[in-house]
BAPATI-175950 format. One line per field, with one value per residue (C-alpha): residue number from 1; residue in one letter; z, y, x; chain. Coordinates in steps of 0.1 Angstrom, whole numbers, plus 5000, padded with zeros to 4 digits. Last residue first. Layout:
N
pos NUM, ...
code A, ...
w Z, ...
v Y, ...
u X, ...
unit A, ...
This chain:
326
pos 326, 325, 324, 323, 322, 321, 320, 319, 318, 317, 316, 315, 314, 313, 312, 311, 310, 309, 308, 307, 306, 305, 304, 303, 302, 301, 300, 299, 298, 297, 296, 295, 294, 293, 292, 291, 290, 289, 288, 287, 286, 285, 284, 283, 282, 281, 280, 279, 278, 277, 276, 275, 274, 273, 272, 271, 270, 269, 268, 267, 266, 265, 264, 263, 262, 261, 260, 259, 258, 257, 256, 255, 254, 253, 252, 251, 250, 249, 248, 247, 246, 245, 244, 243, 242, 241, 240, 239, 238, 237, 236, 235, 234, 233, 232, 231, 230, 229, 228, 227, 226, 225, 224, 223, 222, 221, 220, 219, 218, 217, 216, 215, 214, 213, 212, 211, 210, 209, 208, 207, 206, 205, 204, 203, 202, 201, 200, 199, 198, 197, 196, 195, 194, 193, 192, 191, 190, 189, 188, 187, 186, 185, 184, 183, 182, 181, 180, 179, 178, 177, 176, 175, 174, 173, 172, 171, 170, 169, 168, 167, 166, 165, 164, 163, 162, 161, 160, 159, 158, 157, 156, 155, 154, 153, 152, 151, 150, 149, 148, 147, 146, 145, 144, 143, 142, 141, 140, 139, 138, 137, 136, 135, 134, 133, 132, 131, 130, 129, 128, 127, 126, 125, 124, 123, 122, 121, 120, 119, 118, 117, 116, 115, 114, 113, 112, 111, 110, 109, 108, 107, 106, 105, 104, 103, 102, 101, 100, 99, 98, 97, 96, 95, 94, 93, 92, 91, 90, 89, 88, 87, 86, 85, 84, 83, 82, 81, 80, 79, 78, 77, 76, 75, 74, 73, 72, 71, 70, 69, 68, 67, 66, 65, 64, 63, 62, 61, 60, 59, 58, 57, 56, 55, 54, 53, 52, 51, 50, 49, 48, 47, 46, 45, 44, 43, 42, 41, 40, 39, 38, 37, 36, 35, 34, 33, 32, 31, 30, 29, 28, 27, 26, 25, 24, 23, 22, 21, 20, 19, 18, 17, 16, 15, 14, 13, 12, 11, 10, 9, 8, 7, 6, 5, 4, 3, 2, 1
code D, S, D, E, D, N, E, E, A, D, E, G, N, N, Q, N, K, E, Q, R, K, E, S, A, T, G, Y, E, S, F, I, V, G, G, S, C, L, G, E, E, I, K, I, L, Q, L, T, M, R, P, G, I, E, Q, L, K, V, A, S, K, T, S, A, K, N, V, R, G, L, D, N, A, L, T, V, T, A, A, E, D, D, G, E, S, E, S, G, Y, G, V, K, S, V, F, D, S, V, D, Q, L, N, R, L, D, P, V, Q, H, N, Q, V, F, K, R, L, R, R, S, V, G, V, P, Q, L, R, I, S, Y, H, R, F, D, V, L, K, T, D, K, N, Y, N, L, L, V, I, R, Q, C, S, S, L, K, V, T, N, V, D, I, A, P, F, I, N, Q, F, M, V, T, T, L, K, L, H, E, E, G, S, G, F, G, S, L, V, I, L, P, A, N, K, F, L, D, Q, P, C, R, P, H, L, Q, S, Q, A, I, D, V, A, L, S, Y, E, H, I, K, F, T, L, T, P, G, Q, P, T, R, A, V, R, L, Y, P, A, T, E, T, K, S, L, M, L, F, H, T, V, G, M, P, G, A, V, N, L, F, D, K, L, S, N, R, K, K, E, K, L, K, L, A, T, F, P, L, M, L, K, R, L, N, M, Q, L, Q, R, L, S, G, P, L, K, G, R, A, F, V, F, S, R, P, I, K, D, G, T, I, H, D, V, D, A, Q, K, K, K, A, T, P, R, V, F, M, K, R, N, R, L, R, A, M
w 9491, 9478, 9445, 9439, 9451, 9429, 9399, 9411, 9410, 9373, 9361, 9377, 9363, 9331, 9328, 9342, 9309, 9286, 9299, 9302, 9263, 9253, 9267, 9248, 9218, 9201, 9175, 9146, 9161, 9157, 9175, 9187, 9206, 9190, 9165, 9126, 9119, 9145, 9153, 9146, 9126, 9129, 9110, 9083, 9054, 9021, 8991, 8957, 8929, 8908, 8881, 8844, 8845, 8818, 8823, 8796, 8794, 8758, 8740, 8731, 8712, 8723, 8715, 8696, 8703, 8677, 8667, 8705, 8731, 8714, 8744, 8764, 8763, 8764, 8788, 8785, 8808, 8820, 8783, 8772, 8736, 8744, 8718, 8698, 8667, 8635, 8609, 8623, 8621, 8584, 8564, 8567, 8568, 8542, 8522, 8514, 8498, 8472, 8454, 8483, 8477, 8469, 8498, 8521, 8543, 8544, 8581, 8598, 8633, 8652, 8619, 8605, 8641, 8646, 8611, 8619, 8655, 8643, 8651, 8673, 8706, 8705, 8722, 8756, 8774, 8812, 8824, 8860, 8890, 8921, 8957, 8975, 9010, 9032, 9064, 9054, 9059, 9058, 9024, 9011, 8977, 8964, 8932, 8912, 8884, 8853, 8819, 8830, 8818, 8786, 8802, 8814, 8850, 8850, 8864, 8881, 8900, 8908, 8944, 8935, 8949, 8984, 9004, 8989, 9005, 9035, 9043, 9034, 9056, 9086, 9083, 9083, 9114, 9129, 9118, 9100, 9077, 9047, 9034, 9011, 8980, 8975, 8941, 8935, 8900, 8888, 8882, 8848, 8825, 8836, 8803, 8785, 8782, 8766, 8790, 8770, 8769, 8747, 8751, 8790, 8817, 8805, 8814, 8849, 8853, 8846, 8867, 8895, 8914, 8955, 8978, 9015, 9022, 9060, 9059, 9087, 9085, 9097, 9111, 9109, 9118, 9086, 9067, 9062, 9066, 9042, 9056, 9032, 9049, 9036, 9057, 9082, 9084, 9078, 9048, 9046, 9018, 9030, 9008, 9025, 9020, 9018, 8997, 8991, 8986, 9007, 9039, 9018, 9022, 9060, 9067, 9045, 9065, 9095, 9081, 9083, 9054, 9067, 9035, 9014, 8986, 8951, 8946, 8910, 8904, 8929, 8933, 8915, 8884, 8888, 8919, 8900, 8884, 8921, 8935, 8905, 8915, 8947, 8937, 8917, 8944, 8965, 8941, 8944, 8984, 9004, 9030, 9055, 9052, 9014, 8996, 8979, 8984, 8977, 8964, 8975, 8948, 8973, 8971, 8946, 8931, 8892, 8894, 8918, 8936, 8940, 8901, 8887, 8873, 8840, 8833, 8825, 8791, 8796, 8768, 8747, 8740, 8713, 8721, 8696, 8686, 8651, 8646, 8655, 8633, 8602
v 1621, 1657, 1643, 1630, 1663, 1680, 1664, 1666, 1706, 1704, 1689, 1709, 1744, 1724, 1720, 1758, 1767, 1748, 1763, 1795, 1792, 1775, 1806, 1830, 1813, 1791, 1803, 1792, 1813, 1804, 1817, 1849, 1873, 1907, 1930, 1925, 1927, 1904, 1872, 1870, 1845, 1839, 1823, 1807, 1803, 1819, 1809, 1828, 1830, 1860, 1847, 1840, 1797, 1783, 1753, 1732, 1713, 1691, 1690, 1655, 1665, 1662, 1700, 1717, 1734, 1751, 1783, 1796, 1767, 1746, 1727, 1701, 1697, 1667, 1669, 1657, 1660, 1625, 1612, 1631, 1644, 1678, 1681, 1650, 1671, 1645, 1670, 1701, 1692, 1674, 1686, 1668, 1695, 1721, 1694, 1680, 1716, 1703, 1710, 1736, 1766, 1793, 1780, 1806, 1804, 1830, 1843, 1834, 1833, 1804, 1780, 1785, 1784, 1755, 1738, 1748, 1730, 1698, 1686, 1648, 1667, 1700, 1726, 1742, 1771, 1781, 1808, 1798, 1816, 1800, 1797, 1771, 1770, 1759, 1737, 1719, 1682, 1695, 1709, 1729, 1736, 1769, 1768, 1800, 1796, 1815, 1811, 1801, 1826, 1807, 1776, 1791, 1783, 1765, 1733, 1740, 1768, 1789, 1811, 1845, 1844, 1853, 1832, 1800, 1815, 1825, 1791, 1773, 1791, 1786, 1748, 1748, 1768, 1740, 1709, 1686, 1674, 1690, 1716, 1695, 1711, 1740, 1750, 1782, 1794, 1830, 1858, 1871, 1898, 1895, 1874, 1896, 1913, 1884, 1864, 1847, 1837, 1814, 1809, 1813, 1829, 1870, 1852, 1845, 1877, 1894, 1879, 1885, 1857, 1852, 1831, 1835, 1851, 1854, 1848, 1866, 1858, 1879, 1871, 1897, 1923, 1948, 1931, 1897, 1897, 1882, 1896, 1892, 1894, 1907, 1892, 1900, 1939, 1945, 1944, 1949, 1937, 1937, 1924, 1934, 1913, 1922, 1957, 1965, 2000, 2018, 1997, 1995, 2033, 2033, 2006, 2017, 2047, 2028, 2008, 2045, 2065, 2088, 2074, 2080, 2054, 2053, 2024, 2019, 1982, 1985, 1945, 1924, 1923, 1912, 1896, 1887, 1923, 1935, 1909, 1918, 1956, 1945, 1921, 1951, 1972, 1944, 1949, 1988, 1982, 1984, 2017, 2008, 1989, 1980, 1980, 1957, 1960, 1933, 1925, 1895, 1890, 1885, 1850, 1847, 1817, 1824, 1866, 1865, 1893, 1931, 1933, 1956, 1990, 1999, 2036, 2061, 2077, 2117, 2131, 2153, 2190, 2213, 2248, 2276, 2298, 2287, 2281, 2319, 2325, 2305
u 3654, 3667, 3672, 3638, 3629, 3644, 3638, 3596, 3608, 3623, 3595, 3569, 3589, 3588, 3553, 3548, 3571, 3548, 3517, 3526, 3543, 3506, 3487, 3511, 3505, 3531, 3559, 3538, 3505, 3472, 3440, 3458, 3432, 3426, 3442, 3449, 3414, 3400, 3404, 3440, 3459, 3498, 3530, 3515, 3543, 3544, 3563, 3549, 3548, 3532, 3529, 3519, 3524, 3507, 3481, 3473, 3439, 3441, 3407, 3386, 3355, 3320, 3314, 3343, 3377, 3388, 3362, 3357, 3347, 3318, 3300, 3299, 3336, 3351, 3383, 3422, 3449, 3453, 3449, 3484, 3475, 3487, 3513, 3513, 3527, 3531, 3511, 3536, 3573, 3574, 3547, 3514, 3488, 3503, 3517, 3479, 3474, 3493, 3526, 3537, 3560, 3537, 3512, 3517, 3485, 3457, 3448, 3420, 3440, 3425, 3418, 3453, 3468, 3452, 3459, 3498, 3498, 3482, 3446, 3447, 3438, 3422, 3437, 3422, 3441, 3438, 3466, 3485, 3487, 3509, 3511, 3537, 3526, 3552, 3550, 3581, 3568, 3531, 3535, 3509, 3497, 3477, 3466, 3453, 3436, 3430, 3406, 3371, 3353, 3349, 3336, 3306, 3294, 3260, 3263, 3297, 3283, 3310, 3319, 3337, 3369, 3387, 3358, 3382, 3410, 3397, 3379, 3413, 3432, 3402, 3407, 3446, 3446, 3421, 3439, 3419, 3448, 3427, 3451, 3474, 3458, 3442, 3423, 3411, 3394, 3404, 3378, 3365, 3379, 3416, 3426, 3409, 3444, 3465, 3488, 3510, 3547, 3565, 3600, 3596, 3623, 3614, 3571, 3583, 3601, 3573, 3553, 3571, 3588, 3588, 3602, 3602, 3572, 3557, 3518, 3499, 3462, 3437, 3400, 3387, 3361, 3352, 3362, 3382, 3421, 3451, 3487, 3515, 3550, 3584, 3612, 3644, 3645, 3605, 3585, 3551, 3524, 3483, 3453, 3423, 3389, 3352, 3351, 3318, 3326, 3306, 3321, 3356, 3362, 3359, 3384, 3410, 3411, 3412, 3439, 3460, 3466, 3493, 3516, 3497, 3480, 3455, 3440, 3444, 3435, 3409, 3395, 3369, 3382, 3409, 3424, 3454, 3464, 3459, 3487, 3509, 3504, 3518, 3546, 3556, 3558, 3576, 3606, 3607, 3609, 3582, 3576, 3547, 3516, 3508, 3480, 3456, 3420, 3396, 3357, 3341, 3308, 3277, 3261, 3232, 3244, 3238, 3231, 3263, 3256, 3274, 3270, 3295, 3288, 3284, 3304, 3279, 3284, 3283, 3257, 3277, 3261, 3278, 3283, 3269, 3291, 3294, 3256, 3249, 3279, 3258
unit A, A, A, A, A, A, A, A, A, A, A, A, A, A, A, A, A, A, A, A, A, A, A, A, A, A, A, A, A, A, A, A, A, A, A, A, A, A, A, A, A, A, A, A, A, A, A, A, A, A, A, A, A, A, A, A, A, A, A, A, A, A, A, A, A, A, A, A, A, A, A, A, A, A, A, A, A, A, A, A, A, A, A, A, A, A, A, A, A, A, A, A, A, A, A, A, A, A, A, A, A, A, A, A, A, A, A, A, A, A, A, A, A, A, A, A, A, A, A, A, A, A, A, A, A, A, A, A, A, A, A, A, A, A, A, A, A, A, A, A, A, A, A, A, A, A, A, A, A, A, A, A, A, A, A, A, A, A, A, A, A, A, A, A, A, A, A, A, A, A, A, A, A, A, A, A, A, A, A, A, A, A, A, A, A, A, A, A, A, A, A, A, A, A, A, A, A, A, A, A, A, A, A, A, A, A, A, A, A, A, A, A, A, A, A, A, A, A, A, A, A, A, A, A, A, A, A, A, A, A, A, A, A, A, A, A, A, A, A, A, A, A, A, A, A, A, A, A, A, A, A, A, A, A, A, A, A, A, A, A, A, A, A, A, A, A, A, A, A, A, A, A, A, A, A, A, A, A, A, A, A, A, A, A, A, A, A, A, A, A, A, A, A, A, A, A, A, A, A, A, A, A, A, A, A, A, A, A, A, A, A, A, A, A, A, A, A, A, A, A, A, A, A, A, A, A
């Protein structure tokens, strides 16, 4: 017995499941990202950084460790072996915070000025019934871009950059159960601002009362003690007459079952609920390389454009002086 007590128990370590590098359906390389800071950030921007990491799940480093002495080259050296394709970098100057989105290892880099932002916790506190279950982040979000189709080169580059940050989907084979989040970017050509929003997606069967829907979803026996008949449970005022989600413009017909409530060949209402973070961005600059290289676009004009404008103004002034002398 003493010999048995002294024997050490061997426990086989459980190997973590490695994420695939290539999408098994589309065959494309799955994009991965690092979200980190350049320079010191105030507390609210640190929270925004964590919000962005959560938004980029599951193909990002949620617990990426940063140190003050880390240079951009340090992140780049680690990015290669880990298959990281994009950097999202937050920084803060005396005038405003900035977000840079870069393709690794050679660029390009898009620099956005953050005019306004709201954290996920602020959005949840403003809602009566906030909804953000943990399994919401098991799959990457869908990406929708609106207002970027004007044909301008810098808007085309912005479209391509954001489309490639998230995995591509095949509409013929994608599982509806994996489409639980959506990132919306809307460009306003008048203000030149980009509204950045993050929503959760859920489906509700059309024509089914909220009480019945909750009964099916929660697997709980309802309290019928104060009711004369089971029909009272269905037709009770305030529940049976609900018309939530019955708008025809927001309904879809499902091709297959989705959960216990939404059945194939029936109409379901698409409900979006904002989960944050929320940002209002302005594209300031596009560089050819990774935070370096030639400037493809600048909101304030490139150096060559400024020289050309200056030469043009000098030429016009010279013509006016000649006319005055005549």
